[in-house]
C-alpha positions in Angstrom: 36.8 -25.4 -8.5 38.9 -26.7 -5.6 41.4 -29.4 -6.5 42.5 -32.4 -4.3 45.9 -32.1 -2.7 48.5 -34.5 -4.0 50.9 -36.3 -1.7 54.6 -35.3 -1.4 56.6 -37.7 -3.4 60.2 -39.0 -3.1 62.0 -39.1 -6.5 65.6 -40.1 -5.7 65.5 -42.6 -8.6 63.1 -42.5 -11.5 63.2 -45.5 -13.7 62.4 -45.1 -17.4 60.4 -48.0 -18.9 59.6 -48.3 -22.6 55.8 -48.6 -23.0 56.2 -50.8 -26.1 58.0 -53.6 -24.2 56.1 -56.2 -22.1 59.4 -57.6 -21.0 60.7 -54.3 -19.6 57.4 -53.5 -18.0 57.5 -56.9 -16.3 61.1 -56.4 -15.1 60.2 -53.0 -13.7 57.4 -54.3 -11.4 59.6 -55.4 -8.6 62.4 -52.8 -8.8 62.9 -50.7 -5.7 62.9 -47.3 -7.2 61.1 -44.3 -5.8 59.3 -43.7 -9.1 59.0 -44.9 -12.6 57.4 -43.8 -15.9 56.0 -45.8 -18.6 57.2 -44.1 -21.8 55.3 -43.3 -24.9 57.9 -40.8 -26.2 61.6 -41.3 -27.1 61.8 -45.0 -26.1 58.9 -46.0 -28.4 59.2 -46.1 -32.2 56.6 -44.1 -34.1 55.2 -47.2 -35.7 54.1 -48.6 -32.3 53.2 -45.5 -30.4 49.4 -46.0 -30.8 49.4 -49.7 -29.8 51.7 -48.9 -26.9 48.9 -46.8 -25.3 46.8 -49.9 -24.7 49.8 -51.9 -23.5 50.4 -49.2 -20.9 46.7 -49.2 -19.9 46.8 -52.9 -19.5 50.0 -52.8 -17.5 48.6 -50.1 -15.1 45.4 -52.1 -14.6 47.2 -55.3 -13.9 46.5 -56.2 -10.2 50.1 -57.2 -9.6 51.0 -53.5 -9.6 54.4 -51.9 -9.2 56.8 -51.8 -6.3 57.6 -48.1 -7.0 55.4 -45.8 -4.8 55.0 -43.3 -7.7 53.9 -44.5 -11.2 53.7 -42.0 -14.0 53.4 -42.0 -17.8 55.4 -39.9 -20.3 53.3 -38.7 -23.2 54.5 -37.3 -26.5 55.2 -33.5 -26.7 52.7 -31.0 -28.2 54.6 -30.7 -31.6 53.7 -34.3 -32.4 50.3 -35.8 -33.6 50.1 -38.1 -30.6 49.7 -36.0 -27.4 45.9 -35.6 -27.3 45.2 -39.4 -27.7 48.1 -40.3 -25.4 46.3 -38.4 -22.6 42.7 -39.3 -23.6 43.4 -43.0 -23.9 45.8 -43.6 -21.1 44.2 -41.4 -18.5 40.7 -42.5 -19.7 41.7 -46.2 -19.4 43.8 -46.2 -16.2 43.8 -42.7 -14.7 43.1 -43.9 -11.2 46.5 -45.6 -11.2 48.5 -42.7 -12.6 50.2 -40.3 -10.3 51.5 -37.9 -12.9 52.1 -37.3 -16.6 55.5 -36.4 -17.8 55.4 -33.8 -20.6 58.6 -33.7 -22.6 60.2 -30.8 -24.7 58.4 -28.1 -22.8 59.5 -24.7 -24.3 56.9 -22.3 -22.8 54.2 -22.1 -20.1 51.3 -22.7 -22.5 52.5 -26.3 -23.1 51.8 -27.0 -19.4 48.6 -25.0 -19.4 47.3 -26.9 -22.4 48.0 -30.3 -20.7 46.3 -29.1 -17.5 43.2 -28.1 -19.5 43.1 -31.4 -21.4 43.7 -33.4 -18.2 40.8 -31.6 -16.5 38.4 -32.6 -19.3 39.7 -36.2 -19.4 39.4 -36.6 -15.6 35.9 -35.2 -15.7 34.9 -37.6 -18.5 36.5 -40.6 -16.6 34.8 -39.7 -13.3 38.1 -38.9 -11.6 38.7 -36.1 -9.1 39.9 -33.0 -11.1 43.5 -32.2 -10.3 44.4 -35.6 -8.9 47.0 -36.3 -11.7 50.2 -34.2 -11.4 52.5 -33.0 -14.2 56.2 -33.1 -14.5 57.7 -30.8 -17.1 60.9 -31.6 -19.0 63.2 -28.8 -20.0 65.2 -30.0 -22.9 66.4 -27.1 -25.1 67.6 -23.5 -25.2 64.1 -22.1 -25.6 62.8 -24.0 -22.7 65.6 -22.9 -20.5 65.0 -19.2 -21.4 61.3 -19.7 -20.3 61.9 -22.0 -17.3 60.6 -19.5 -14.7 57.3 -19.1 -16.5 57.1 -22.9 -17.1 57.6 -23.5 -13.4 54.7 -21.2 -12.5 52.3 -22.5 -15.2 50.0 -24.9 -13.3 49.1 -26.1 -9.8 49.4 -29.6 -11.2 53.2 -29.2 -11.5 55.3 -31.3 -9.2 58.7 -31.3 -10.8 61.0 -29.9 -13.4 63.2 -32.4 -15.2 66.4 -31.7 -17.1 66.6 -33.5 -20.5 70.3 -33.6 -21.3 70.2 -35.4 -24.6 68.0 -33.0 -26.5 69.6 -30.1 -24.6 73.1 -31.1 -25.7 71.8 -31.3 -29.3 70.0 -28.0 -29.2 73.2 -26.2 -28.1 75.5 -28.2 -30.5 77.6 -29.6 -27.6 80.4 -32.0 -28.4 80.1 -35.6 -27.3 77.7 -38.4 -27.9 77.3 -39.8 -24.3 74.1 -38.2 -23.0 74.5 -36.9 -19.5 78.3 -37.1 -19.5 80.5 -34.1 -19.6 81.7 -33.2 -23.1 85.4 -33.6 -23.7 87.5 -30.4 -24.0 85.7 -28.3 -21.4 87.4 -28.3 -18.0 84.4 -27.1 -16.0 80.9 -28.5 -15.5 79.1 -27.9 -18.9 75.7 -28.4 -17.3 76.1 -26.1 -14.3 74.2 -23.2 -15.7 71.2 -25.2 -16.9 71.0 -27.3 -13.7 71.1 -24.2 -11.5 68.5 -22.3 -13.7 66.1 -25.3 -13.5 66.7 -25.7 -9.7 66.1 -22.0 -8.9 62.9 -22.0 -11.0 61.7 -25.2 -9.3 62.4 -24.0 -5.8 60.9 -20.6 -6.3 57.6 -22.4 -7.1 57.8 -25.2 -4.6 58.7 -27.9 -7.1 61.2 -30.8 -7.1 64.1 -30.7 -9.5 65.1 -33.9 -11.2 68.3 -34.6 -13.2 68.0 -36.5 -16.5 69.6 -39.8 -17.5 73.2 -40.9 -17.8 73.1 -43.3 -20.7 76.4 -45.2 -20.2 74.7 -47.8 -18.1 77.9 -49.9 -17.5 79.9 -46.8 -16.3 78.8 -46.9 -12.7 81.5 -44.5 -11.7 80.4 -42.0 -14.3 76.8 -42.3 -13.2 77.9 -41.8 -9.5 79.8 -38.6 -10.5 76.9 -37.2 -12.4 74.4 -38.0 -9.6 76.8 -36.5 -7.0 77.1 -33.2 -8.8 73.3 -32.9 -9.1 72.8 -33.9 -5.5 75.4 -31.4 -4.3 73.5 -28.6 -5.9 70.2 -29.7 -4.2 68.5 -31.8 -6.8 65.9 -34.3 -5.5 66.8 -37.2 -7.8 67.8 -38.5 -11.2 66.4 -40.7 -13.9 67.9 -44.2 -14.1 67.9 -46.4 -17.2 69.0 -49.7 -15.7 68.8 -51.6 -12.4 72.6 -51.2 -12.0 72.1 -47.5 -11.5 69.4 -47.7 -8.8 71.5 -48.4 -5.7 74.0 -45.6 -6.6 71.2 -43.2 -7.4 69.3 -43.8 -4.1 72.6 -43.3 -2.2 73.5 -40.1 -4.0 70.2 -38.4 -3.2 69.9 -39.6 0.4 71.8 -37.8 3.2 74.6 -39.8 4.8 73.7 -41.2 8.2 76.4 -39.1 9.9 75.1 -35.9 8.2 71.5 -36.8 9.2 72.5 -37.3 12.8 74.6 -34.1 12.9 71.6 -32.2 11.4 69.5 -33.5 14.3 72.1 -32.3 16.8 72.1 -28.9 15.3 68.3 -28.6 15.3 68.1 -29.8 18.9 70.9 -27.5 20.2 69.6 -24.5 18.3 66.0 -25.0 19.5 67.3 -25.1 23.1 69.6 -22.1 22.7 66.9 -19.9 21.1 64.3 -20.7 23.8 63.8 -18.5 26.8 64.9 -21.3 29.0 68.2 -21.6 27.0 68.9 -17.9 27.1 67.4 -16.8 23.7 70.8 -17.1 22.1 70.8 -16.5 18.3 74.2 -18.1 17.4 75.8 -21.2 19.0 78.6 -23.6 18.5 77.9 -27.2 17.4 80.7 -29.6 16.6 83.2 -26.6 16.5 81.2 -24.7 13.9 79.0 -21.6 14.4 75.3 -22.2 13.8 72.7 -19.5 13.4 69.2 -19.4 11.8 70.7 -20.1 8.3 72.5 -23.2 9.6 69.3 -24.3 11.3 67.4 -24.1 8.0 70.1 -26.2 6.3 69.9 -28.8 9.0 66.1 -28.9 8.8 66.3 -29.5 5.0 68.7 -32.4 5.5 66.5 -33.9 8.2 63.4 -33.6 6.0 65.3 -35.2 3.1 66.6 -38.0 5.3 63.1 -38.7 6.7 61.6 -38.9 3.2 64.4 -41.3 2.2 64.0 -43.5 5.3 67.5 -42.6 6.7 67.6 -43.0 10.4 64.2 -44.6 10.6 62.7 -44.2 14.0 64.9 -41.2 14.9 62.6 -38.2 15.6 63.6 -34.7 16.1 62.5 -33.6 19.6 
């Protein structure tokens, strides 16, 4: 059975919204984030998980909608008693308004496969095109990291891998209580290995890589440093917990205007130089630096990221 293609999405900032709170859902409607998810997992107490499903369905079906271009729902993980009904009730009630489901605590590929199979049946039952709803898989512990390559290849529904720092820190016994912050006593980046492992698995399978939250919402400098590290590695975005983190997150995962313009210069110059008209030259100098095919690919990636983020709107590569 052929599946519909899903649009490419921008996820520089992904807002977490507790599905149990009408107030937080209302506040999220107008926030200019790239994406948000209505949460049924960690942000919702066990006693209200079942009633929160209908609250999320009602919120999604509300004609006022959300300003975020991408709207998703995080269901509970497969070790809980809630996953099946999370998917059946929320997708069955408002599936046409859901872009993706976020699956937490993924430790092996069959977690994703099981969600894919369940989603297929629920989509069919609801009269939705099969495959229209994507999946984002959270890697949150040591077992998940060991299996991340298999997880990333588990389903054509997958759109992103997401790092879950809180559960990951707990699973390794890391020091520190500030989720997403570097633990005291270790002079290097304690998350470098896990971030790179997730990133490599994501890119090898054509997926986005999203960094998890930084919970100290009043520590803007700490959030900026965390986001800058992930962006420097090549991550596409980061979860945000509060409106105060949105501007910094969008900035961190958007190319600077000067880098975007330089990338355009590199692409234009290299295209001219490698053409027959330009002498079919394979390596050139741009801004006092040598550029070859590898440099052209880096420039193209920056241009693509900038265009997706709206940097230099109206500026087209010739």
